[in-house]
Each structure stands twice: as structure tokens, then as C-alpha cells.
C-alpha positions as CSV (number, residue, x, y, z in Angstrom):
1,M,-0.2,-0.2,0.0
2,P,1.4,3.4,-0.9
3,P,1.8,5.8,2.3
4,L,-1.3,7.7,3.2
5,P,-1.8,11.0,5.5
6,K,-2.1,10.2,9.5
7,R,-4.3,12.9,9.8
8,K,-7.3,14.8,7.9
9,T,-6.0,18.0,6.3
10,S,-8.1,21.1,7.9
11,K,-10.0,23.4,6.1
12,G,-8.0,26.3,7.2
13,R,-4.4,24.7,6.1
14,R,-6.4,23.7,2.7
15,D,-7.6,27.0,2.4
16,R,-4.3,28.9,3.3
17,R,-2.7,26.6,0.7
18,R,-5.1,27.6,-1.9
19,A,-4.5,31.6,-0.9
20,H,-2.6,32.3,-4.3
21,D,-4.8,30.5,-6.6
22,A,-7.3,33.3,-7.2
23,L,-7.6,34.9,-10.3
24,K,-5.9,38.7,-11.1
25,A,-7.5,41.1,-12.8
26,R,-5.9,41.9,-16.4
27,N,-3.6,44.9,-16.5
28,L,-5.3,47.0,-19.0
29,V,-3.9,50.4,-20.5
30,M,-5.4,53.1,-22.7
31,C,-4.8,53.1,-26.5
32,S,-3.0,56.6,-27.2
33,N,-4.8,56.7,-30.9
34,C,-8.3,55.3,-30.2
35,G,-8.5,55.4,-26.3
36,S,-10.1,52.1,-26.0
37,M,-8.6,49.8,-23.3
38,R,-6.3,46.9,-24.4
39,L,-3.4,44.9,-23.1
40,P,0.1,46.4,-22.7
41,H,2.8,45.6,-25.6
42,T,0.0,44.5,-27.8
43,V,-1.3,45.9,-31.0
44,C,-4.5,47.8,-30.3
45,P,-7.3,45.3,-31.9
46,N,-9.7,48.2,-32.3
47,C,-7.8,50.3,-34.3
48,G,-4.5,48.4,-35.1
49,F,-1.9,50.9,-33.6
50,Y,1.1,50.2,-31.9
51,K,3.4,52.8,-30.4
52,G,1.7,55.7,-32.6
53,R,1.9,53.8,-35.7
54,E,-0.6,51.6,-38.0
55,V,1.0,48.0,-37.6
56,I,-2.2,46.1,-39.0
57,E,-5.1,47.3,-41.1
58,V,-8.3,46.8,-39.3
59,E,-11.9,46.7,-41.4
60,K,-14.6,48.8,-40.0
61,A,-17.7,47.4,-39.4
62,K,-20.5,48.0,-41.8
63,S,-23.6,49.7,-40.2
64,E,-26.8,48.9,-42.4
């Protein structure tokens, strides 16, 4: 038989071990071109600009 724990792990000890498992909020920054929120060091998905210049061309949605 494999070794087993001699005592039940208490709820307090179990929860203290899981104290760092919570999800953290994403660090969003404002786009300098369009003002929408985006992830840092990434191209803006809304306008396609990065560091003040257009990197990708984004198609505008047609309003019909």
C-alpha cells in the first residue's frame, strides 16, 4: 500500500495553501490612438495601432 496521510488536512490549512490560486484582474492600458482599453505591449485590436503607428489594418464594421 502507498503511504497515506495520518490526519485529515483541516479546512484552514487547505484554504491557506490555496490562497494564491485566485485569478488576478488583467492589467489594461488605454490606447493612445483611439482611447480603448487594451493589453500592454500588444497591438490595439480596435484600431490596429502600436507605439503611434499603424501595424495592422482593421476593417471597419458596416452599419446597415
